[in-house]
N, C-alpha and C positions, 0 to 999 in steps of 0.2 A: 504494499500498499504506500509505502514511503512516509515521510515525516513532514511536518510543516509546523509554523507557530502562528500563533495570533497574539492580539492585543486586547487587553481587557481593562476595565476599570474596578477596582476594590473600594468597598464601602465599609465603616464601623457599622455593623448592624442598629447599634443604639445612638450612636452621635453621626446621622447621616453626612452631616458635612465634611466631616473626617474620611478623605478618600485619595487615592493616588492610583495613577495610571502605570500598568505592567505592560512591558512592550516584549514581545517574542516569547511569550508562556508557548512551550512545548505541549501539542495536543497528542495525549498517550492515553488510549483507551486500556491499556493494560494496567493503568493505575488508578486504582478505586477514589483516593483522594486527589485534590489539586492541592499543590505544592506551592508556597510563595516565600519568599526572603524573609527570614525572621523579623530582620531590621525593617522592612518595609511594614510589616503586619504590626510591630509595636510604635512605628511612626503615626501610624493610624487610631491606634489605641484597641486594636483587637486584642482581647483579654484571654488568655490561656484558660481552657475551658477541661480540658483533658490532659493529663500528664503521663509520661512514661508511657505511651501508646507505641506498642511494638510493630514493626514494620520489615517484610521482606522485600529486598531491594531484586533488582533483574539478575545481578550477580550472584544472588543466593544468600546475601550478606543479610543479617538483622541487625536493625537500628531502631532506636528509641526517641520519639519525637514528642513535641507539645502541639495539642490541635484546638482551634478555637473556631469562632463562626465568623463570617464575613457576607456582605452583599457583593455578587459577580456580575457584572454586565459586560455583554458584547454586544454591540450595537443597540437595537431595541429590547434584545431579551436579558431578562436577569434573574437570578435566584439568590437563595440565601443556604450557603453550604458549609461545612467543616472544612477548616483549610489546615494543614499541616505547616507548621513553623520551619520552614526550611534552613538548614544551617550552610554554613561556607562549605562549598564542594557539592550540595545537594543541586541537583536540576530543578528547576522551577517548570512544574507540569500542570495541565490544565486534564483532570482526571474526568474518568468516565462518569461519575455520579453528578459530576456538575455539569456535564454535556446532559444528561437527561433532565437534569432540575432545569436546564436551560431550552429543554424542548429541541435540541440542534443534535445534528448528526454530521457524518463526514462525508463529503464529495471527495472520493479518492482521486478522481482522474483530475478535479480542477484544484485538489489541494486546498480545500475551504470548507468552512462549516455552513450547512443550510440548515432550514427550517426541517424539522422533523414530522410536521403534518399535524391533524387533529389528534389530541390524546384520547385514549381509550376510556370510555366510562364505568366499563363494569370487567 
């Protein structure tokens, strides 16, 4: 399928005026969670809600990170989701759960995100 990156806007879900643009987030459907720089999340006041959450990286290594909540916007789409406080050396990723919350899917030919269509009601 290949890889591509997208830009997004992150907002503090309580103090909505605290926000930051994130350029070049790697779209990664293999990652459940979205990973964003710990420094950026702290800058906009995202609060750690879950500590010592374990993740298995693509190389099989297990790491422990903190998780908080943020509003994620891409174009006219937005959702509130859990975000991982990425540490130095971690990739910044847009994960599968966020894509689902945004109701976006991947157009692998054009390497871009597109609307997933109507949501199932039942």
